[in-house]
C-alpha positions in Angstrom: 6.4 7.0 -26.4 7.9 6.5 -23.0 6.1 3.5 -21.4 6.8 4.8 -18.0 4.7 7.9 -18.7 1.4 6.1 -19.1 -0.4 3.1 -17.5 -3.4 1.1 -18.5 -5.7 -0.5 -15.9 -8.4 -2.9 -17.3 -11.0 -4.2 -14.9 -14.0 -6.0 -16.5 -15.1 -3.7 -19.3 -13.6 -0.6 -17.8 -10.4 0.7 -19.4 -8.6 3.4 -17.4 -5.5 5.2 -18.7 -3.3 7.2 -16.4 -1.1 9.9 -17.9 1.7 9.7 -15.3 3.4 13.1 -15.5 0.1 15.1 -15.2 -1.9 12.6 -13.2 -4.7 12.9 -15.7 -7.0 9.9 -15.8 -9.0 8.9 -18.9 -11.7 6.2 -19.4 -11.6 4.8 -22.9 -14.2 2.6 -24.7 -12.9 -0.2 -26.9 -12.3 1.9 -30.1 -10.5 4.7 -28.2 -8.5 2.1 -26.4 -7.4 0.6 -29.7 -6.2 4.1 -30.9 -4.4 4.6 -27.6 -2.6 1.3 -27.9 -1.7 1.9 -31.5 -0.2 5.3 -30.7 1.7 3.8 -27.8 3.3 1.4 -30.2 4.2 4.2 -32.6 1.7 3.2 -35.3 0.4 5.6 -37.9 -3.2 6.3 -38.8 -2.7 4.1 -41.9 -1.4 1.2 -39.8 -4.3 1.5 -37.5 -6.9 1.7 -40.3 -5.6 -1.6 -41.8 -6.3 -3.5 -38.7 -9.4 -1.6 -37.6 -12.1 -3.8 -36.2 -14.8 -1.2 -35.6 -16.8 1.1 -37.9 -15.2 3.9 -39.9 -17.1 6.5 -37.9 -15.7 5.1 -34.7 -12.2 5.3 -36.1 -12.6 8.9 -37.0 -14.2 9.8 -33.6 -11.7 7.8 -31.5 -8.7 9.2 -33.4 -10.0 12.7 -32.8 -10.7 12.0 -29.2 -7.3 10.6 -28.3 -5.4 13.3 -30.4 -7.5 16.0 -28.6 -6.1 14.8 -25.3 -2.6 14.8 -26.7 -3.0 18.3 -27.9 -4.3 19.4 -24.5 -1.2 17.8 -22.9 -3.3 15.3 -21.0 -1.9 12.2 -22.6 1.6 11.0 -23.7 3.1 14.0 -21.9 6.7 14.4 -20.8 8.1 14.8 -17.3 9.3 18.3 -16.3 11.7 18.2 -13.5 11.0 20.8 -10.8 13.6 23.5 -10.4 13.9 23.0 -6.7 13.2 20.5 -4.0 10.6 21.3 -1.3 11.4 22.4 2.1 13.5 25.5 1.7 15.3 24.6 4.9 12.1 24.5 6.9 11.0 21.6 9.1 7.2 21.3 8.9 6.4 18.2 11.0 7.8 16.5 14.1 7.4 13.1 15.7 7.9 13.4 19.4 8.9 10.1 21.0 7.5 11.0 24.4 7.8 7.3 25.5 10.5 4.7 24.7 8.5 2.1 26.6 5.3 0.2 25.9 2.6 -1.8 27.6 2.3 -4.3 24.7 4.9 -6.6 23.1 3.9 -6.7 19.5 5.6 -9.4 17.5 6.5 -7.2 14.5 7.5 -4.1 16.4 10.2 -2.1 14.5 10.9 -0.3 17.8 12.0 -3.3 19.8 8.7 -3.3 21.7 9.1 0.4 22.5 12.8 0.8 23.6 14.1 1.4 20.1 17.1 -0.8 21.0 18.1 1.3 24.0 17.0 2.0 27.5 13.3 2.3 28.3 12.4 5.8 29.4 10.2 8.8 29.0 10.7 12.3 27.6 10.6 15.1 30.1 8.7 18.3 29.6 11.8 20.5 29.0 12.9 18.4 26.1 9.4 18.4 24.7 9.2 22.2 25.0 12.6 22.7 23.3 11.5 20.4 20.5 8.3 22.5 20.0 10.4 25.7 20.0 12.7 24.3 17.4 9.8 23.3 15.1 8.0 26.6 15.5 11.1 28.6 14.7 11.6 26.6 11.5 8.1 26.1 10.1 6.0 28.3 8.0 2.4 29.1 8.9 1.4 25.5 9.7 3.2 22.6 11.3 2.4 19.1 12.6 3.3 17.3 15.8 2.7 13.6 16.5 3.0 12.3 20.0 4.5 8.9 19.5 6.3 6.0 21.2 6.5 3.3 22.4 3.2 4.2 24.0 2.6 7.9 24.6 -0.2 7.3 27.0 2.5 6.1 29.5 3.7 9.8 29.5 0.3 11.6 29.4 1.4 14.4 31.7 4.1 15.5 29.2 1.6 15.0 26.3 -0.9 17.2 28.2 1.6 20.0 29.0 3.3 19.9 25.6 0.0 20.1 23.7 -1.0 23.2 25.7 2.5 24.8 25.2 2.5 24.1 21.5 -0.8 25.7 20.9 0.0 28.7 23.1 3.4 29.3 21.4 1.8 28.8 17.9 -0.9 31.4 18.6 1.7 33.9 19.9 3.6 33.5 16.6 0.5 33.6 14.5 1.0 30.0 13.4 -1.1 26.9 13.5 -0.1 23.6 15.0 -1.9 20.3 14.3 -1.5 17.7 16.9 -1.8 13.9 16.6 -1.4 11.1 19.0 -0.6 7.5 18.0 -1.7 4.9 20.6 -2.2 1.2 21.0 -5.4 2.1 23.1 -4.6 -0.6 25.7 -4.5 1.9 28.6 -7.3 4.1 27.3 -9.3 4.4 30.5 -12.6 6.3 30.4 -10.9 9.3 32.0 -8.2 9.3 29.3 -10.9 8.9 26.6 -12.6 12.0 27.9 -9.4 13.9 28.1 -8.3 13.1 24.6 -11.7 14.1 23.3 -11.3 17.4 25.2 -7.8 18.0 23.9 -9.0 17.7 20.3 -6.1 15.7 19.1 -6.2 13.7 15.9 -5.8 10.1 16.9 -4.2 7.0 15.3 -5.5 3.9 17.1 -3.7 0.6 16.6 -5.8 -2.5 16.0 -5.1 -5.6 13.8 -8.6 -6.9 13.0 -9.9 -10.3 13.9 -9.4 -11.4 17.5 -7.1 -14.3 16.6 -5.0 -12.0 14.4 -4.8 -9.1 16.9 -4.1 -11.3 19.9 -1.3 -13.2 18.2 0.4 -10.1 17.0 -0.3 -7.6 19.8 0.0 -9.4 23.2 0.5 -7.6 26.5 3.7 -7.7 28.6 2.2 -10.9 30.3 1.9 -12.6 26.9 -1.9 -12.5 27.0 -3.9 -11.0 24.1 -5.0 -7.4 24.1 -7.9 -7.6 21.7 -10.8 -7.4 24.2 -9.5 -4.4 26.1 -8.3 -2.5 23.1 -11.5 -3.1 21.1 -13.8 -1.9 23.9 -11.6 1.1 24.5 -11.6 2.2 20.9 -15.3 1.7 20.5 -16.0 3.8 23.6 -13.6 6.5 22.4 -15.0 6.7 18.9 -18.4 7.5 20.4 -16.8 10.7 21.8 -14.5 12.0 19.1 -16.1 11.9 15.7 -14.0 11.6 12.5 -10.7 13.0 13.7 -9.1 9.5 13.9 -7.9 6.5 11.9 -7.7 2.9 13.1 -4.4 1.6 11.9 -3.4 -2.0 11.4 -0.6 -4.2 10.1 -1.0 -7.3 8.1 1.7 -10.0 7.9 2.4 -13.3 6.1 0.0 -14.9 8.6 -3.0 -12.9 7.4 -2.7 -12.3 3.7 -6.5 -12.6 3.6 -6.6 -9.1 5.3 -9.9 -8.1 3.8 -11.5 -10.4 6.5 -9.9 -8.1 9.1 -11.3 -5.1 7.5 -14.7 -6.7 7.3 -14.3 -7.4 11.1 -13.6 -3.7 11.6 -16.8 -2.8 9.8 -18.7 -5.2 12.1 -17.1 -3.3 15.0 -18.3 0.0 13.7 -14.9 1.3 12.5 -15.3 3.4 9.4 -11.9 5.2 9.0 -8.8 3.0 8.8 -5.6 2.0 7.1 -4.0 -1.5 7.0 -0.4 -1.7 5.9 2.1 -4.5 5.1 4.6 -5.4 7.8 8.2 -4.4 7.3 10.2 -7.3 8.7 13.6 -8.9 8.1 13.4 -11.3 5.1 14.2 -14.2 7.4 11.2 -13.5 9.6 8.2 -15.8 9.3 6.0 -12.7 9.4 7.7 -11.1 6.3 5.8 -10.5 3.1 7.4 -12.6 0.2 7.0 -12.7 -3.5 4.8 -15.7 -3.3 2.2 -13.7 -1.3 1.8 -11.0 -4.0 -0.9 -12.8 -6.1 -3.2 -13.2 -3.1 -2.5 -9.6 -1.9 -3.3 -8.2 -5.3 -6.7 -10.1 -5.2 -7.2 -8.7 -1.7 -6.8 -5.0 -2.8 -9.3 -5.6 -5.7 -11.7 -7.2 -3.3 -11.4 -4.2 -1.0 -12.1 -1.8 -3.8 -15.3 -3.8 -4.7 -16.2 -3.8 -1.0 -15.9 0.0 -0.9 -18.2 0.2 -3.9 -20.8 -2.2 -2.7 -21.0 -1.8 1.1 -24.2 -0.2 2.4 -22.2 1.8 4.9 -19.4 3.8 3.4 -15.9 3.7 4.9 -12.6 5.5 4.3 -9.5 3.4 3.6 -6.6 5.9 3.9 -4.5 4.3 1.2 -7.3 4.6 -1.4 -7.6 8.3 -1.0 -6.7 10.3 -4.1 -7.2 14.0 -4.4 -7.9 15.1 -8.0 -8.6 18.7 -7.1 -5.7 19.8 -4.8 -2.8 17.6 -5.4 0.8 18.4 -4.3 3.2 20.5 -6.3 5.7 18.9 -8.7 8.6 19.1 -6.2 6.6 17.5 -3.5 5.4 14.7 -5.8 9.0 13.7 -6.4 10.1 13.8 -2.8 7.7 11.6 -0.8 7.2 12.1 3.0 10.0 14.6 3.5 11.9 12.6 6.1 15.1 14.4 7.2 14.2 17.5 5.1 10.7 18.6 6.2 10.1 16.0 8.9 12.1 14.8 11.8 11.8 12.7 14.9 12.9 13.5 18.5 14.1 10.9 21.0 13.3 11.1 24.7 16.8 12.5 25.2 16.2 15.2 22.6 18.2 13.8 19.7 17.0 14.5 16.2 16.6 11.8 13.5 15.2 11.9 10.0 12.1 9.9 10.9 10.7 7.6 13.6 12.2 4.5 12.0 15.7 5.8 12.3 15.6 6.8 16.0 18.4 5.3 17.9 20.6 4.7 14.8 23.7 6.9 15.6 24.8 7.1 12.0 21.6 8.9 11.2 21.6 11.4 14.1 20.9 14.9 12.8 21.6 16.9 16.0 19.5 17.8 19.1 16.7 20.0 20.1 19.0 22.5 21.7 21.5 23.1 18.9 19.4 22.1 15.9 20.9 20.3 12.9 24.6 19.7 13.5 25.2 17.0 10.9 23.9 18.6 7.6 25.4 15.7 5.6 22.6 13.5 6.9 19.9 16.0 5.9 21.7 16.4 2.5 21.6 12.6 2.0 17.8 12.6 2.4 17.3 15.7 0.3 19.2 14.1 -2.5 17.3 10.8 -2.3 14.3 11.9 -4.2 12.5 10.1 -7.0 14.7 11.7 -9.7 17.8 10.1 -8.3 16.5 6.5 -8.4 16.6 4.8 -11.8 14.0 2.2 -10.8 11.6 5.0 -9.8 12.1 7.1 -12.9 10.7 4.2 -15.0 7.8 3.4 -12.7 4.3 4.5 -13.5 3.4 4.9 -9.8 6.4 7.2 -9.1 4.3 10.3 -8.3 2.2 8.5 -5.8 5.1 7.7 -3.5 7.8 10.1 -4.5 10.5 7.4 -4.4 9.2 5.3 -1.6 10.0 5.0 2.1 13.6 5.8 3.0 13.6 3.6 6.0 12.3 0.6 4.1 14.9 1.2 1.4 17.6 1.3 4.0 16.6 -1.8 6.0 16.1 -3.8 2.8 19.1 -2.7 0.8 21.4 -0.5 3.0 20.8 2.3 0.5 18.5 5.3 0.4 18.6 5.2 -3.4 17.3 1.7 -3.9 13.7 1.2 -2.9 12.3 -1.9 -1.3 11.1 -3.9 -4.3 8.2 -5.7 -2.6 7.0 -2.5 -1.1 6.9 -1.0 -4.7 4.8 -3.9 -5.9 2.4 -3.6 -3.0 2.0 0.2 -3.6 1.3 -0.4 -7.3 -1.4 -2.9 -6.5 -2.9 -0.5 -4.1 -2.8 2.4 -6.5 -4.5 0.4 -9.3 -7.3 -0.5 -7.0 -7.5 3.0 -5.7 -7.7 4.5 -9.2 -10.3 2.0 -10.3 -12.4 2.8 -7.2 -12.1 6.6 -7.8 -13.2 6.3 -11.4 -16.1 4.0 -10.6 -17.3 6.3 -7.9 -17.1 9.3 -10.3 -19.0 7.3 -13.0 -21.6 6.3 -10.5 -22.1 10.0 -9.5 -22.5 10.9 -13.1 -25.1 8.2 -13.6 -27.1 9.2 -10.5 -26.9 12.9 -11.7 -28.5 12.0 -15.0 -31.5 10.2 -13.5 
């Protein structure tokens, strides 16, 4: 048996077995688990019977149960490589950098506090319209646009006009465009709150949790903390917009007890959020290191238990697993689609594989007027899927990340084909906790249904 094609998660008395190629998840009692382990080690029925510690009836039943799953191709299955990669030459999503400037000076900012290592500036409406035209000419029926920065609220006039133009053009072409705006919420005045609610954009709202954490990591241009203003703005906005949002935070080496930040969010009334590890140079005092992993593992388990036991349910983005409508095989192996299905646009109209590569001339794809003029860059990203990475092919979590973040791989290893190892460990921790949570919730629903 290929050990990379199955994974066992044991938490308390709960034994969860993931069949990696199919994504099938099984819950085994102790006898069935013993059969599973024996088969994974290549043992025969006779080998198993000699060492059997349960009743003969349990041996027969468990052997039949596990072999039934194998016969249904739900356990110990083999990978089948997709015949083609996703995309088909179509871009489906775009990150519009409407502002290369910001009104905060976050300590961990990958975008050089909004300038992306260049001049500070704003995108004009003509560039934004040309970007929309490029995307709509390439996409299928549905596409996504994210207004990004820097801080996009600094260029709200272009956001406003571009949102209207994108919807108008999409309707004329019988297409659908979904619009998102990512903001630090610092300049979110009551008037802007009302306008964003009226525009119906999905919103990503940056907040780092406890006041002392947020203020240390996300000061304003004057060096003063932004927690008070940002928190009040987000709370006021959420009262107007409903569920079309996520609060998004970053944890660093300085708050590896990040569940306390999530508990603070719950106290503030936030119920939809994600919290992600910082990506920082290894020499940075903020960077996650190997010695942090044991505590971070404990934190993800603690978060799963919190999700199970809190009286008010919440949505943690990175615990979401869809067992009913998952992605196709090709998509599972290719991750986010950077450079192939997704691209970012600088204020000057230059095209890059994703927002983290903006300003890096070697990764320039082209511009909004002429389209992709350096296909070798796109080809490099298309080739860097999970199947090309030896580390990924052996990993049980490979279909939950599709080979990992290209930008993280590049900044850590100067290679698209070698994933960021610490990022891999963090993702596996997160997925174990997410699978445990999903199974526990399903079992709880069954128990409630039988009452």
